[in-house]
N, C-alpha and C positions, 0 to 999 in steps of 0.2 A: 175633667178639668173643672174646678169650682169657679163659680162666677166671680167677677170683680165688681165692686160696688163703689159708687162715688160717696165718699165719707168726708164730712166737714166737722171740725172741732169748733166749739164756741170761741169767740174772740176774748171774752172776759176771763179773768183769772179764776181758775177753779180750785186753787190750792186750799181754800177755806171750806170746800165741800167734802163730805164723806165720799169714799170710793163708790158707794152705792147711790150717791146723789148726782154724780157727774153725768152730763148728757152729751150727745153728739147728734149730728143730722145724717140721715141717709137720703140722698137725692135720687129720685126715681122719676125720670122724665121731667115733667113740670112740677112734680110734687116733692115736698121736703117733709120728711118724717123725723120728728124729734123723739129720740129714745134715750132712756137712761142706760147706763152700762149694765145694770142688773135687770133690764127688761128682756130676760132670756127668751120668753115665749115669742116675742116679736123678732128677736135676733135670729133664733133658730129657724124661723119660717123662711129666711133668706139664705139660700145655699152659699157657703163660703164666707158669710159676713163675720161670724164669730172668729174664725181663723184670721181673716184680714184685719179685723179691729185689734184683737188682743195679741196675736202672734206676729203678724207682719208689721203693723204700725207701732205697737207698744212693746214688742220684744219680750213677751212672756216666756219664761223658761221653766215654769214650775213642774209640769208633768215629767220632763226629762230629769230635773233635779231630784224629785221625790223618788222616781224610779231608780235612778242611779244610787241613791243612798240606801234604798231598800236592798238593792242588789249587793252592795258592799256589806251590809249587815248580815245578809244571808250567807254570803261567802265566808265571812269571819266566823259564823256559827256552823259552818260545814253543812248548810242546808241549800237546797236547789229550788230555783223558781219553777222548774218543771214539775215539782210536787205540790205547788201552792194552789189552793182553792180560794180565789179572791172575790170579795164583795167590794165593788167600786161604788161608793155612796156619792150622790150628786154627780152622776156619770155624764150628764149633759149629752153632747153629740159624740162622745166616745174617744176624746183625745187621750185621756189617761188609760183607757182600755186598750187603745192602740199600742201605747208604750208597753203595757203589761203583756200584750200578745207577742210583741217582739222578743220579750224575755222568755217566752215559751211556757206560760203558766198552764197548769193542768186544767183548771176550770175557772171561768171568768163570768161573774154575774154583775150586771149593772142595775142601778136603782136611781130614780129621780122622781120628783114630785109632779112634774109637769109633762103631759103627753107630748108636747112639742119637742121635748128633748129626745124622747125615744124615736119619734118620727124622723128627726134630723139624723139620729144615729143610724137608723135603718136606711136612710137615704144616702148618707155620706160614708158610713163605715159598716156596711152590711156584714154580718157574720163575726164581728169582733167579739161580741158577748155570746155565751152559751144561752143565757136568758137575760131579759131586761124587764124589770118590774117598774111600773108607774105606781107609786104608792107614797102615802104620807106615813113616815116612820114614827110619828107621834101617836098614830091611831091605826096600827096594823090589825087587820082582821085575823082572828085565830087561825083560820085555814091558810092564810098567806104567811103568817109567822111560822107555822109548821112547815110549809113548803120551803121557805128560805133556810130554815134550820136543817132541812134534809140535804142541803148542799155540803154540810160539814165544813163550814167556812173556817179557814185558818189564817186568813190575812184580810185586813180591812184597809182600803185606800180611800182617801178623800182629798181632792186637790182643787184649790181655788173655789171651794164651796162652803167653807165653814165660817160662821160669823155673819154679820150684817143681816141677820134674820132669815137667811136662806135655809140654813139647817140649824134649828134651835137645839139647845143642850139635850133635851129628852129624845130627839130624833137620833143624834149622834150616839147617845147612850144606848139606845135600842140596838143600833148597828154594832156597837162594841159587844153587846151581849151575845151576838151571833158568833163571835170569834171564840174558838176553842182555847182553853188554857194551854199555853205554850205557843199559841199563834202570834201573828205579827200585826202591827198597826203602823201605817205610814200616812202622814198628812202634812199639810202646811197651814199656817195661820199668820195673820198680820202681826208684825213684831210687837205692837202695842198690847196685844192680848196677853202677853206675859208680864206686863207692867202692873204693879200693884195699884197704880193710880186708876186703872181701868176696872170699874166695879160692875160692869155688865155681867149678866148671868153666864154668858158663854165664856167670857174671860176667866171668871172665877172657877167655872167648871173645869176648864183646861188646866189651870194652875193646881187645883185640888187633885186632878187626875194624874198629872205629871209627877207630883210629889207623893203620891199614894203608894201603898205596897202592891198595887195591882198591876203596875206597869214597870218594866225594867228598861230604862232608856239606853238605847244603843248608839243613837246619833241625834244630835241637835245642832243645827247649823243655820246661821243667819246668812241670807243670800238676797240678791236682787230678783224680786219676783217679776217685775215689769217696770216700765216707765209710766209716769203720769202723762196727761196730754200736753203738759208743759215741758216734758222731757226730763223730769226729776225722777230719780230712782225710787221705787217703792220697795221697802225691805220686808221680807217675811222670814219666819223660821220654818225649816223643814224638820220634821221629827220622825224618827223610826224607833219603835219600842216593841218589846215582847210582853204579851199578857201572861202574868205570872200566877194569877189566881182569879177565881170567879168574882166579879164585882157585885156586891150586894144590890139587890133590887131597889133598896131605899137609899142608895148612894146620894142621889140628888136631894132628897128630903133631909137627910142627916146633915148635909152641908148647906142647907137653906139656899139651894140654887133654883132659880126660876127662869123661865124663858125671857 
């Protein structure tokens, strides 16, 4: 049974803040700790806090949604989850991995940049992943790149992890390069990332990728990701695609995409 925490949201209106700027308090005895929603290293140190905050209080549905759409796409293509070798990027404490495990994937590899994520996964969901790498995908060592390649990845998932500087374009691009041609990609992104008005590097990268010849889009759906602390729905897009060709190593440079 995971611990329950005393959580308090700020009284001021947070609507004008970015999702990564919103804060909350965790009350522990006589102490109050002010944390940002994206202070994952501190959140993961506290068993059950991530689930209580994002899933119990704010009703996040993204792992289930992305898993469901990937399953539908595989069924429509007469492919089985039981044959998939999945790389879960931004794996955190294993919530998406747990969904993938329920579908019976063949191999499941997690990756995150902070050691606290792996420690939380080992604590809360031991055995979900066949391997879990703590690594910066923007600067993978050759021996680690070779080891990840040896898993013969044919599906990449990334849920509630893209954008906001958590996973920059070149990190996601590196993960995509591990996916074999004919393999699958399933992820979610904030709805504004598909808006031409968003000129950030990550937004431009996703748009260029979606409309490129390297991905065949099977499913794109707008859905309620979670609630804000004011109870306002936050909408994301869930995307499932099949990799149709090797993406050139200079894809980011050709499209003038920076972090």
